C-alpha positions in Angstrom: -1.6 90.5 6.6 -0.1 87.0 6.5 3.2 86.3 8.1 6.0 84.3 6.5 5.0 81.1 8.3 1.4 81.3 7.0 2.7 81.7 3.4 5.0 78.7 3.8 2.2 76.6 5.2 -0.1 77.7 2.3 2.6 76.5 -0.2 2.8 73.2 1.6 -0.9 72.6 1.3 -0.8 73.7 -2.4 2.0 71.3 -3.2 0.2 68.4 -1.6 -3.0 69.2 -3.6 -1.0 69.3 -6.8 0.7 66.0 -5.9 -2.8 64.3 -5.6 -4.0 65.9 -8.9 -0.9 64.8 -10.8 -1.0 61.3 -9.3 -4.6 61.0 -10.3 -3.8 61.9 -13.9 -1.0 59.4 -14.3 -2.4 56.2 -16.0 -0.7 53.0 -16.9 0.7 52.8 -20.4 -1.0 50.4 -22.7 1.4 47.4 -23.1 -0.3 46.0 -26.3 1.9 48.2 -28.4 1.1 51.7 -29.6 2.8 54.3 -31.7 2.5 56.7 -28.8 4.3 54.5 -26.2 7.6 56.3 -26.4 5.9 59.7 -25.9 3.9 58.4 -23.0 7.0 57.0 -21.4 8.7 60.4 -21.7 5.7 62.1 -20.2 5.5 59.6 -17.4 9.2 60.1 -16.6 8.7 63.9 -16.6 5.7 63.7 -14.3 7.7 61.4 -11.9 10.5 63.9 -11.8 8.1 66.8 -11.1 6.4 64.7 -8.4 9.8 64.1 -6.7 10.6 67.8 -6.9 7.3 68.7 -5.4 7.8 66.2 -2.5 11.3 67.6 -1.8 9.8 71.1 -1.7 7.1 70.0 0.7 9.6 68.4 3.1 11.8 71.5 3.0 8.9 73.9 3.6 7.6 71.8 6.4 11.1 72.0 8.0 11.1 75.8 7.6 7.6 76.0 9.1 8.8 74.1 12.2 11.7 76.5 12.5 9.5 79.5 12.1 7.1 78.2 14.8 10.0 77.7 17.2 11.4 81.1 16.5 8.0 82.8 16.9 7.6 81.1 20.3 11.1 82.2 21.3 12.2 78.5 21.8 15.2 76.7 20.4 15.7 73.1 21.4 13.0 73.5 24.0 14.7 76.5 25.7 13.5 80.1 25.7 16.0 82.1 23.7 16.5 85.8 23.2 19.3 87.9 21.7 21.3 87.9 24.8 21.1 84.1 25.1 22.3 83.7 21.6 25.1 86.2 22.1 26.3 84.3 25.2 26.8 81.2 23.1 29.4 83.2 21.1 31.0 85.0 24.1 33.0 83.2 26.8 31.9 84.4 30.2 35.0 85.0 32.5 35.4 85.6 36.2 37.9 88.4 35.8 38.2 90.9 38.6 39.4 94.4 38.3 41.3 96.7 40.7 40.9 100.4 40.0 43.8 102.7 41.0 43.5 106.5 41.2 46.0 109.1 42.3 45.5 110.8 45.6 47.1 114.0 44.3 45.7 114.5 40.8 48.4 116.9 39.6 51.5 115.3 38.0 50.9 111.8 39.3 51.3 109.0 36.7 49.7 106.0 38.5 50.7 103.5 35.8 54.4 104.5 36.1 54.4 104.3 39.9 52.8 100.9 39.8 55.2 99.4 37.3 58.3 100.9 39.1 57.3 99.7 42.6 55.2 96.5 42.2 56.4 93.2 40.7 53.6 90.8 39.7 56.2 87.9 39.7 57.0 88.4 43.3 53.3 88.5 44.2 52.6 85.4 42.1 49.6 87.0 40.4 48.5 87.0 36.8 47.7 90.4 35.2 45.5 90.1 32.2 45.2 93.8 31.4 46.4 97.2 32.5 45.6 100.5 30.9 45.3 104.2 31.6 41.9 105.9 31.3 41.2 109.4 30.2 40.7 110.6 33.8 44.0 109.3 35.0 42.8 106.1 36.6 44.4 102.7 36.0 42.2 99.6 35.9 44.2 96.4 36.4 42.4 93.1 35.4 43.4 89.8 37.0 42.1 86.3 36.6 40.4 85.9 40.0 39.6 87.7 43.2 42.5 86.2 45.1 45.0 87.9 42.8 43.2 91.3 43.0 43.1 91.2 46.8 46.9 90.4 46.9 47.6 93.3 44.6 45.3 95.6 46.5 47.0 94.8 49.8 50.4 95.3 48.3 49.5 98.7 46.8 47.9 100.0 50.0 50.9 98.9 52.2 53.6 100.4 50.0 51.9 103.2 48.0 48.8 104.0 50.0 50.0 107.6 50.5 50.0 108.1 46.7 47.3 105.9 45.3 43.6 105.1 46.2 42.4 101.5 45.5 39.0 100.1 44.8 37.8 96.7 43.5 35.3 97.1 40.7 31.9 95.5 41.6 30.0 93.6 38.9 26.5 94.8 38.4 23.4 92.8 39.1 21.5 91.4 36.1 18.8 93.7 34.7 15.6 92.5 32.9 13.2 94.2 30.5 9.5 93.3 31.1 7.4 93.8 27.9 3.8 95.0 27.7 3.2 95.7 31.4 -0.5 96.4 32.1 -1.3 100.2 32.4 -2.4 100.0 36.0 1.0 98.7 37.1 3.3 100.7 34.8 2.2 103.9 36.5 3.1 102.8 40.0 6.6 101.3 40.7 5.7 100.1 44.2 2.5 98.3 43.0 4.5 96.7 40.2 7.2 95.5 42.5 4.6 94.1 45.0 2.8 92.4 42.1 5.9 90.7 40.8 6.9 89.4 44.3 3.4 88.1 45.2 2.3 86.6 41.9 5.5 84.8 41.0 7.3 82.1 43.0 10.6 83.9 43.3 11.4 83.1 47.0 13.0 86.4 47.6 12.6 89.6 49.7 12.0 93.2 48.5 15.7 94.2 48.8 16.7 91.7 46.1 14.4 93.2 43.4 14.5 96.8 42.3 12.4 98.7 39.7 15.1 100.6 37.8 12.8 102.4 35.3 9.4 102.4 33.6 9.3 103.3 30.0 6.6 104.9 27.8 6.0 101.8 25.7 4.7 99.9 28.7 8.1 98.3 29.4 9.8 98.1 32.8 13.4 97.6 33.7 14.1 95.6 36.9 17.3 94.7 38.7 17.6 91.4 40.5 20.3 89.1 42.0 21.7 86.2 40.1 19.4 83.6 41.8 16.2 85.5 40.9 17.6 86.1 37.4 18.0 82.3 36.8 14.5 81.6 38.1 12.8 84.2 35.8 14.9 83.4 32.7 14.0 79.7 32.9 10.5 80.6 31.8 11.2 84.0 30.2 7.9 85.3 31.6 6.4 87.1 34.7 2.8 87.1 35.9 1.6 90.7 36.4 -2.1 91.2 37.2 -4.1 89.3 34.6 -1.3 89.3 32.1 1.7 87.1 31.4 4.6 89.4 30.3 7.6 88.4 28.3 11.0 89.1 29.9 14.4 89.7 28.2 17.8 90.5 29.5 18.7 94.2 29.5 22.2 95.4 28.7 23.4 99.0 28.9 25.8 99.5 26.1 26.2 103.3 25.7 26.8 104.8 22.3 27.5 108.5 21.7 25.0 110.2 19.4 27.7 112.5 18.1 30.6 110.3 17.1 28.9 106.9 17.4 31.7 105.6 19.6 31.0 103.7 22.9 31.2 104.3 26.6 30.6 108.1 26.6 27.8 110.5 25.9 27.6 113.3 23.3 28.1 115.9 26.1 31.4 114.3 27.1 32.5 113.7 23.5 35.7 115.4 22.1 35.7 113.4 18.9 34.6 114.6 15.4 31.0 114.1 14.5 30.3 111.1 12.2 27.4 109.5 10.4 26.2 106.2 11.9 25.2 104.8 8.5 28.0 105.7 6.1 30.9 106.9 8.5 31.0 110.4 6.8 32.1 113.4 8.9 30.2 115.8 6.6 26.7 115.1 7.9 24.9 113.4 10.8 22.9 110.1 10.7 19.5 111.7 10.2 20.7 113.7 7.2 22.3 110.6 5.5 21.2 109.8 1.9 24.1 107.4 1.0 23.2 103.9 -0.2 26.5 102.3 0.7 26.8 101.4 4.4 30.0 101.8 6.4 30.6 101.4 10.1 32.8 104.2 11.6 33.7 102.0 14.6 35.1 99.2 12.5 36.9 101.7 10.3 38.6 103.2 13.3 39.6 99.8 14.7 41.0 98.7 11.3 43.2 101.8 11.1 44.2 101.8 14.8 45.1 98.2 15.2 45.8 97.2 11.5 42.8 94.8 11.4 40.6 93.7 8.5 37.1 93.9 10.1 34.2 94.0 7.7 33.0 97.6 7.5 30.0 97.2 5.2 27.3 97.8 7.8 25.9 100.6 10.0 26.9 101.1 13.6 23.4 99.8 14.5 24.0 96.4 13.2 24.0 93.8 16.0 26.5 91.6 14.2 29.1 94.5 14.2 32.4 93.2 15.7 32.8 96.3 17.9 29.2 96.1 19.1 29.6 92.4 20.0 32.8 93.2 21.8 31.1 95.8 23.9 28.2 93.4 24.6 30.8 90.9 25.7 32.2 93.4 28.1 28.7 94.1 29.5 28.1 90.4 29.9 31.5 89.8 31.7 30.7 92.8 34.0 27.5 91.1 35.2 27.3 88.9 38.2 25.5 85.6 37.1 26.8 83.4 39.9 28.2 83.5 43.4 31.9 84.4 43.4 
């Protein structure tokens, strides 16, 4: 079966052939004076217009062909691109740091009230970007940099240490998905790890690379530090045995199969069940027969925050505003450089 690029290139060849045929059939008009001179002039003008249209189509199709070849090779402007790379061009990476506060005595302790009544950000000279209460009673406080977080942590521990536990949230190391790993290596994590380290010039030791999981479709998920991440992503490939395997960045954005919301599982879900295709509460996604798409997550955001997000898509659409937001959070929670 031909792909779109082959079809485009076939049309280009066809247009060029027609150009030659039409050009060969165009003959000079007899200047001695004939009753058919006007008709011949009209035909010639018509043929010239057709030739111009054909050449314009050829140029456009050749441009499309070049784009398709670049896309097929995963390269844009000479650089290997994947979905995560494209998403990063739309999302501003920040160096925010988060301090997580939790009550020592879980019963009757409102951490957020204690903090606001006893700690003054102005006196500390820190910038607080976000503070909220989670469902389990913890309070994450996001600051612009590590210095502000450390100052807040020291202040809370010195004045409220008997009531509140503190912990600085650690950014996760980048994870990569390796595609089409050879069978002999997908079955053995240690062999796969050894092969990646020995066959690729990563200049690292075994502690900086971890095999997180091997999947049934001959894919493997590895976790690396930010330096190895940069080295691998420059080429987008890894040598494994006799194969050269494609590598893409892996993000863990968890979506509930029951309500289709994010950051929790169906077992933990207390929300009403909803369809991921049409947002109905009367059936699940597998049972859906509706033709009109509607995203339940965008519907909820519109209602809760009085927004006007586009809802005419499913929750699986990668251009969904809520999904892009969650991906942005995952990107900003990943350590891509030394801090």
